[in-house]
N, C-alpha and C positions, 0 to 999 in steps of 0.2 A: 434526465435527472429530475426535472421538475415533476413529471408524471409519477415517478417512483416515490418521491417525497410526499406528494399529494396522496397517493395510495397508502403509504405508511401512516400518515396522519389520520386519514379516514378510517383506518382499521386499528387505530390507537397503538401503533407499533413504533411511534416516533415521539420522543420527549421524555418526560420524567418517568422513571422506572422502566425504561425501554431503550432502544437504540436512538442515540441523538441524531440530529440532522447531519452533523459532521460525520457520524458513523455511516449513515446511508450514503453520503458523498464518497467516503473511502471505499465502501463496497462497490459503488458504481465505477470508480476509477480502477479498482482491482479487476473488475469484470472487463473493462475496456482494454486493460493491459493483457488480458488472456486471449484477446482476439488476434488472430493471425491474418495478415494481408497476403495477397497472392505471391508476393516475393519472399514470404517467410518471416518478415519483420512483424513486430507487434503494432497494433493500432496507435497506442501511445506508449512512450518509454517509461521505464521505472524511475523512481526518484534517484537511485544510485547512478543510473545512466545519465540523468540530467546533471548530476554533480561531478561526473567523471571529467578529469582534465580541466577543472576550473582554476582560473587564475584571477586575482592575485593570491599570493600566499603571504600571510597566514589566511586561512579560510575564515569566512564570516560565521561566528558562533554566537548564538543568543541562548542564554540559559542552558548551555550544554548541547544545543542542537545546531547542526549545520543548516544555514539558511541561504547558502549561495548556490547558484545554478549557472550552467553554461549559457551565455547570452544568445548564442546562435544555434537554434534547433531547426532541423528540417522536418516540417510537418507535411503530411500528404493528404490529398483529397480522399474522401471515402470512395471505395470502389462501387461501381454500379452493380450491386448485388443485393438481393432482398434481405439478407441477414444484416446488412448495414443500414437498412431503412429504419425510420423511427420505430415502426412496429416490430421489425426484426430485432433491433437492439433491446426493446422492451421484453420480448419473448425470450431472447437469449439471456438476459439478466436473470429472469426467474428460473429458467432451465439450469443455468450455471450454478446458482445457489441451491436449487433443489437437489443437485447431485454433489454439492460441496460437502466434504466430511469435516464438520466443525469440531468434532470430538478429537480428531487427530491433527488437524491443520489450522494454521493461523493465516488470515488474509494479510498480505504484506505488500502494500503499494511501494514500499521502499525498494524491495527486490523485484517487484513486478510479477511475483509468482507466490503461491502458497508455500509456507514452510511448516515443518512438523513442530508441534508443541514441544517435543522432546529436546530439540536443540536449545531451547531456552531454559532448560533445567540447569541449576547451578553446577551440577557434576558433569555436564556435557559440553563444556566450553570448547573442547577440541572439535565438536561437531558444528560449531557456529560457522556460518559463511564468513569469509574474510571481511566482507563489507560491514559485519557486525562487531568489529573490534571495539568500536566506540561503546557498544552496549555493555560488553564485559568490563571495559574501563570505568563506565558510569556505575555499574554494580559495585565494583571494587572501591570506588571513591565514596559511594553511599555507605558502604560498610565501615570505611575508615572514619567518615563523619560521625557515625553512631558511636564508634569507639572513642572518638575525641570528645563527644558530649558527656561521657561518663566520668 
């Protein structure tokens, strides 16, 4: 992650009028979520997976965002495989985004996989994954707030 941020800053691809440092972090997390381990699981879980079955209820909400996570996560050691070495991860990151279709898809660490731009169109709410119900609710609430302001 540090090498990627250094590279982005060196090539003036990080900061004002470009992708933020936070954005590069999200890109790296999304890449790691795309990596499959020998058992078929992903290298790191999605945010929705980390939030699944969280207690206590009500959930922790800050400014409309859930900030609670399951306290016990099982993390695994990296396999002894060249693609999981520092150099392998760096090469994998650039190859992953070289092939990523940014015109059609959105990087989504929340789900741990890319989602099509089309599902976020207002007329496509039936295409939203169930984990995005909060998104539709927030859009509807924002529209109501605008109406209330008038």
